[in-house]
C-alpha positions as semicolon CSV with decimal commas, in nm:
position;residue;x (nm);y (nm);z (nm)
1;M;0,000;-0,006;-0,013
2;Y;0,277;0,250;0,093
3;S;0,500;0,165;-0,216
4;D;0,169;0,215;-0,454
5;G;0,041;0,502;-0,215
6;R;-0,302;0,294;-0,225
7;G;-0,495;0,421;0,115
8;V;-0,222;0,578;0,236
9;A;0,042;0,847;0,152
10;K;0,339;0,720;-0,069
11;S;0,631;0,664;0,114
12;D;0,902;0,436;-0,002
13;V;1,054;0,443;0,355
14;E;0,761;0,308;0,521
15;A;0,710;0,058;0,208
16;T;1,066;-0,085;0,265
17;Q;1,015;-0,086;0,658
18;W;0,710;-0,348;0,562
19;W;0,893;-0,536;0,267
20;R;1,201;-0,562;0,554
21;K;0,939;-0,701;0,830
22;G;0,820;-0,953;0,572
23;A;1,143;-1,034;0,406
24;D;1,301;-1,145;0,742
25;Q;1,017;-1,380;0,826
26;G;1,088;-1,570;0,476
27;D;0,790;-1,397;0,235
28;M;0,993;-1,420;-0,098
29;E;0,775;-1,146;-0,283
30;A;0,875;-0,886;-0,006
31;Q;1,241;-1,032;-0,025
32;Y;1,213;-0,951;-0,405
33;N;1,059;-0,630;-0,355
34;L;1,319;-0,520;-0,099
35;G;1,562;-0,631;-0,376
36;L;1,375;-0,391;-0,646
37;F;1,396;-0,129;-0,378
38;Y;1,763;-0,138;-0,309
39;R;1,826;-0,174;-0,718
40;K;1,634;0,131;-0,734
41;G;1,722;0,283;-0,462
42;R;1,371;0,386;-0,292
43;G;1,350;0,405;0,066
44;V;1,700;0,279;0,111
45;P;2,021;0,417;-0,024
46;Q;2,090;0,231;-0,404
47;S;2,273;-0,110;-0,337
48;N;2,340;-0,387;-0,596
49;A;2,526;-0,576;-0,343
50;E;2,190;-0,572;-0,134
51;A;1,980;-0,602;-0,439
52;L;2,179;-0,904;-0,519
53;R;2,102;-1,055;-0,146
54;W;1,737;-0,992;-0,130
55;Y;1,694;-1,110;-0,490
56;R;1,853;-1,424;-0,410
57;K;1,682;-1,499;-0,097
58;A;1,354;-1,541;-0,339
59;A;1,500;-1,685;-0,624
60;D;1,637;-1,962;-0,363
61;Q;1,269;-1,994;-0,298
62;G;1,171;-2,003;-0,685
63;H;1,062;-1,620;-0,729
64;V;1,071;-1,590;-1,108
65;L;1,126;-1,241;-1,121
66;G;1,378;-1,247;-0,872
67;Q;1,587;-1,541;-1,064
68;A;1,582;-1,327;-1,398
69;N;1,727;-1,007;-1,210
70;L;1,994;-1,223;-1,077
71;G;2,069;-1,290;-1,421
72;Y;2,084;-0,938;-1,507
73;L;2,321;-0,829;-1,205
74;Y;2,575;-1,117;-1,265
75;D;2,566;-1,024;-1,672
76;G;2,640;-0,686;-1,585
77;G;2,812;-0,728;-1,302
78;C;2,632;-0,522;-1,082
79;G;2,698;-0,586;-0,706
80;V;2,902;-0,861;-0,771
81;A;3,155;-0,973;-1,015
82;K;3,032;-1,038;-1,385
83;N;2,987;-1,351;-1,499
84;D;2,845;-1,489;-1,778
85;K;2,775;-1,881;-1,643
86;E;2,572;-1,769;-1,326
87;A;2,352;-1,505;-1,548
88;V;2,304;-1,850;-1,727
89;W;2,196;-2,044;-1,470
90;W;1,942;-1,772;-1,339
91;W;1,808;-1,694;-1,676
92;R;1,756;-2,068;-1,728
93;K;1,574;-2,123;-1,440
94;A;1,356;-1,808;-1,455
95;A;1,316;-1,887;-1,887
96;E;1,216;-2,271;-1,766
97;Q;0,937;-2,109;-1,535
98;G;0,787;-1,913;-1,873
99;D;0,964;-1,559;-1,798
100;A;0,984;-1,460;-2,189
101;S;1,293;-1,138;-2,087
102;A;1,478;-1,417;-1,950
103;Q;1,385;-1,664;-2,249
104;C;1,511;-1,380;-2,490
105;R;1,852;-1,320;-2,254
106;L;1,893;-1,690;-2,270
107;G;1,862;-1,689;-2,643
108;L;2,115;-1,418;-2,706
109;M;2,367;-1,563;-2,450
110;Y;2,389;-1,902;-2,668
111;M;2,360;-1,724;-2,994
112;Q;2,705;-1,531;-2,895
113;G;2,824;-1,795;-2,681
114;Q;2,839;-1,656;-2,411
115;G;2,855;-1,842;-2,054
116;V;2,754;-2,137;-2,240
117;T;2,885;-2,340;-2,565
118;K;2,712;-2,194;-2,883
119;S;2,476;-2,297;-3,018
120;T;2,211;-2,129;-3,290
121;E;1,960;-2,403;-3,239
122;E;1,885;-2,362;-2,857
123;A;1,920;-1,994;-2,920
124;M;1,659;-2,013;-3,196
125;R;1,457;-2,260;-2,976
126;W;1,469;-1,973;-2,645
127;L;1,445;-1,688;-2,855
128;R;1,100;-1,828;-3,048
129;M;0,946;-1,935;-2,675
130;A;1,044;-1,601;-2,593
131;A;0,875;-1,411;-2,911
132;E;0,562;-1,669;-2,904
133;K;0,503;-1,509;-2,534
134;G;0,518;-1,118;-2,709
135;D;0,913;-1,059;-2,610
136;A;0,946;-0,747;-2,823
137;N;1,304;-0,812;-2,805
138;A;1,303;-1,145;-2,912
139;K;1,057;-1,074;-3,182
140;N;1,296;-0,779;-3,357
141;I;1,627;-1,032;-3,332
142;L;1,415;-1,303;-3,497
143;M;1,322;-1,059;-3,766
144;L;1,661;-0,985;-3,804
145;L;1,817;-1,318;-3,850
């Protein structure tokens, strides 16, 4: 409610306090949202390392967006050393749960041979899955190939 200002005055600081209470009790949605707030510096000082820590807690419980965001952090070296293999691992977990953005990123990693053995066949498989779900990036990439 506080993060969106629904029924109360919008307050990122207040929202962060409530996300933290839920996150400390193991709620994966709260852990994910706390990661988002750290990533964007909403109600807390911006910290990719803290975002990574909270995304991982959510991702370890199967939170698909937590898994996808870990892929982005490892891919960009944000809050952690850049690691293509780790990015691929987290994107695969999210992609297998049907996340189109992760499927697209995984396809690109196969296309470029980053963190995986280069495979046009695997790249096309993941890119097609993403495009079928409406991912604009995947559609554009497939049109160029």
